[in-house]
C-alpha positions in Angstrom: 138.2 -9.4 82.0 141.4 -7.2 81.7 140.3 -5.9 78.4 136.8 -4.8 79.6 138.4 -3.1 82.6 140.7 -1.1 80.4 137.9 -0.2 78.1 135.8 1.1 81.1 138.7 3.1 82.4 139.3 4.6 79.0 135.6 5.5 78.7 135.7 7.1 82.1 138.7 9.2 81.2 137.0 10.4 78.0 133.9 11.3 79.9 135.9 13.2 82.5 137.8 15.0 79.8 134.5 15.9 78.1 133.1 17.3 81.3 136.3 19.3 82.1 136.2 20.7 78.6 132.5 21.8 79.1 133.4 23.4 82.4 136.3 25.3 80.9 134.1 26.5 78.0 131.4 27.7 80.5 134.0 29.5 82.6 135.4 31.2 79.5 131.9 32.3 78.4 131.4 33.8 81.9 134.7 35.6 81.8 133.9 37.0 78.4 130.4 38.2 79.5 132.0 39.9 82.5 134.6 41.6 80.4 132.0 42.8 77.9 129.7 44.1 80.7 132.6 46.0 82.3 133.6 47.4 79.0 130.0 48.6 78.3 129.8 50.3 81.7 133.1 52.0 81.2 132.1 53.1 77.8 128.8 54.6 79.1 130.6 56.3 82.0 133.1 57.8 79.5 130.3 59.2 77.3 128.6 60.7 80.3 131.8 62.2 81.6 132.6 63.7 78.2 129.1 65.1 77.9 129.3 66.7 81.4 132.8 68.2 80.7 131.5 69.5 77.3 128.5 71.1 78.9 130.7 72.7 81.7 133.0 74.3 79.2 130.3 75.3 76.6 128.0 76.9 79.2 125.3 74.3 78.6 122.9 74.7 81.5 120.3 72.3 80.5 121.2 70.0 83.4 120.5 71.8 86.7 122.2 70.8 89.9 119.8 70.8 92.8 121.5 72.0 96.0 119.6 70.8 99.1 118.2 73.6 101.2 119.8 73.8 104.6 117.5 74.8 107.5 119.3 76.5 110.3 117.4 76.3 113.6 116.7 79.8 115.0 116.8 80.3 118.7 113.6 82.0 119.9 113.2 84.2 122.9 109.9 85.1 124.7 108.3 88.3 123.3 109.0 91.5 125.2 105.7 92.7 126.5 107.1 96.0 127.9 105.4 98.9 126.2 107.6 100.7 123.7 108.8 104.1 124.7 107.9 106.4 121.8 107.6 109.9 123.3 110.3 112.0 124.8 109.7 114.5 127.6 108.5 117.8 126.1 106.9 116.0 123.2 103.3 115.0 122.6 102.0 111.4 122.3 100.4 110.4 119.0 96.7 111.4 118.6 94.1 109.3 116.8 91.8 111.4 114.6 89.6 108.4 113.8 88.5 107.8 117.4 89.0 111.5 118.5 91.7 110.6 121.0 93.8 113.6 121.7 97.6 113.7 122.3 99.2 114.2 125.7 102.1 116.6 126.3 104.7 114.7 128.3 106.1 117.0 131.0 109.7 117.9 130.8 110.1 117.3 134.5 108.4 114.7 136.7 105.6 116.4 138.5 106.0 116.7 142.3 102.6 118.4 142.7 99.3 118.5 140.8 99.5 120.7 137.7 96.2 121.6 136.0 96.5 123.0 132.4 93.4 124.2 130.6 93.7 123.3 126.9 90.2 124.4 125.9 87.7 126.4 127.9 84.1 125.1 128.4 80.9 126.7 129.4 78.6 126.8 132.4 79.1 126.4 136.1 82.3 124.8 137.3 82.1 121.3 138.7 82.0 121.0 142.5 82.4 118.2 145.0 79.3 116.0 144.9 78.7 116.6 141.2 78.7 113.7 138.8 80.9 114.3 135.8 81.1 112.3 132.6 84.6 112.4 130.9 86.7 111.0 128.1 90.4 110.7 128.8 93.8 109.5 127.8 96.4 108.4 130.5 100.1 108.1 130.1 103.2 107.7 132.3 104.6 111.2 132.9 108.2 109.9 132.6 108.1 108.5 129.1 104.6 109.0 127.6 103.7 105.3 127.6 99.9 105.1 127.4 98.2 102.8 129.8 94.5 103.6 129.4 92.0 105.6 127.4 88.2 105.8 127.0 88.2 106.6 123.3 89.1 103.1 122.2 86.2 101.7 124.3 83.8 104.1 122.7 82.1 105.3 125.9 82.9 108.0 128.5 83.6 107.3 132.2 81.5 108.8 135.0 82.4 109.4 138.6 81.3 111.7 141.5 83.8 114.3 142.6 85.1 113.8 146.1 83.5 110.3 146.6 86.8 108.4 146.5 85.8 106.7 143.2 89.0 107.9 141.5 92.6 108.8 142.4 93.1 112.0 144.4 94.6 113.8 141.4 91.4 113.4 139.5 89.1 114.5 142.4 91.2 117.6 142.9 92.0 118.3 139.2 88.5 117.9 137.7 86.9 120.1 140.4 86.5 123.5 138.9 86.3 122.4 135.3 83.4 123.4 133.1 81.3 121.3 130.7 83.0 121.0 127.3 86.4 121.9 128.6 89.6 119.9 127.9 92.3 119.9 130.6 95.6 118.2 131.2 96.4 116.9 134.7 100.0 116.1 135.6 99.7 114.1 138.8 102.5 113.2 141.2 102.7 109.6 142.4 101.4 110.4 145.9 98.1 111.7 144.3 98.0 108.7 141.9 98.7 105.1 142.8 101.8 105.7 145.0 104.0 102.6 145.4 101.4 100.2 144.1 102.3 98.1 141.1 99.6 98.1 138.5 101.4 96.6 135.5 102.2 99.3 133.0 101.9 101.8 135.9 104.9 101.0 138.0 105.5 101.8 141.7 106.2 105.5 142.1 105.0 106.6 138.6 103.6 110.0 138.1 100.8 110.2 135.6 99.5 112.6 133.0 96.0 112.8 131.6 94.1 114.7 129.0 90.5 114.9 130.1 87.5 116.1 128.1 84.5 117.0 130.3 81.5 115.7 128.5 78.8 116.6 131.0 78.3 117.8 134.6 75.3 116.8 136.7 75.0 118.8 139.9 75.0 116.7 143.1 71.8 118.4 144.5 69.7 117.8 141.4 66.6 115.7 141.9 
């Protein structure tokens, strides 16, 4: 019995030694594989680095570096809807030859009373209260020449009866006496225009200047 026990112990030791040897060989193989892999990575990195340095010093631009575009947010402000001032006092507003719209001479001083200037004489009898007149016109602020209305862009003239309260007092008074085919400029003080009313582009207290073309006059007593 003692001999068999010693033989078994000897066999167990041998088996354990064999297993330990196998484990050691496996660990050595893993260590070698790791060393080889690390060496390969380092070698590739060295090649890439050498190639990059060589390209930088030789001017090789085959490899482009892409720089990401940076978008900077821009703060936006509401658009300014105030009409742009383009005409100084004493100058004329731009005319439009395509539509036939004439220019308006901006008065050098703000009118304090109605001023009627005949630009072109017409023919026939002068217009009177009760007559219906058909006109084309351009209207601007007397202070700065900012246009607020015109009939030329609409493509049709405007009709009214003189003295019937259909227009501002400056028109009733200024168009009376004009002849058919005439062109006149009216510089109208605020009290004969819209006074202290706020009409958008026309501000409270604004004096107004118009160039008016008298297209036709129909007598008020005509049947």
